[in-house]
Phi, psi and omega in degrees: 000136181299141178278122183301133178302144178287149177297134182289129181271109183271123184299148174281155175304148180304138179293330191291313177296328184290321178298313181301319190291320180295310183303315181294323176293318176297316175294325176290325169306315177294323173292321178292320176292331174292318178297318187292316180277349179067042184286194179301331175298329179291327182293315179298319176305311181292313182299318178293309182301320174296325184292320173294323184293327179267346187234017177284163177233165180291328178289316181292322176301313178298313183292320180293325178290329171293319175292326174293315184290327179288349182233026179282182188297322177290321179289327173296320181292322176294316179298322183299316177292321179299311176306313177297327177289311175304319174294320174298317181292331173273008173071026173258072197292328180299306184288336171291321173296321179299316183290327183288324183271323189271329187283309177294318182291325179291326177289335176288320176302317178297325176296320180297307187296322177305317182273354168280317189271326185049044177282135180288161173294157177296155181248007180245006182288177188278311188228039184293338183294342182274349181260144178236166183095179182265172191261331187246127352268169182300123176290319182301312183293318174299316180298316177302318180295325177289320183287297182294330169300315179301319189285323175297315172305318176292324181286331188263348179293158180064228180252093183290145178262163177309326180292318177297324175290333181281323170298318181294318170299326170295319177294317177304314179299319175301319178300316183288325176296318182295313178296324178294320181292331176292321178283317181308304183292349180082012179288334190214149166285155180304315179301335176297317189280325178299307183305311177304315174307308173300326174293323181290321172307301182307305181303309176302317177296322180296316177300316180291318171309317184287319175292324179298311180303316174296315181296314180301321180297318183293318177297318178297331187278338181302299175305321178296315187290320177298316178291325183296314182294323187285327174294333184262008175290000000 
């Protein structure tokens, strides 16, 4: 008589990504509360924005405008699709699925949070009149964190080479540069950029934890299925 198969145990999400997501979510809530209550962080927002507005240069403005345009919502969407395809083509299926799931949903999450807080754009910036929509959190920074964050994780997974580490560092620098450009141009407050970075980290970590649990469950199912078939022979 065949032996009945043991029940499949679906693995829980990995603790490391969940811990990162929890820490980022906690910090994001603290920033959001500070923005809502107008605490000292808002005073720092004004001071930093005014400093850039009075100490900027034409060359710096042109450079930061280019950085900002190359990382707007449309560009990030294109980068995200290209990244997901490239990861799939290079057989990094896990990270391809992470990119496919995290980037578009993370951008939608950012859009939703903007309409919850409805924070107006800064009024002291260089080109703030060309920007529409709400300020908190920064969509450019959140998108950059998602796209370049997935690429950083893919590059550093397994056994990273010195070239991969250098590329990951360049991606991290790009995230910082995008956030800096938004504050420099007066498109966002400093707290908008910080919140966007935390939002991107939190969402990306949650998607990684979810995909990791699904991957482990599928891997656990294969030997169970094989054992079941052998018992019924």
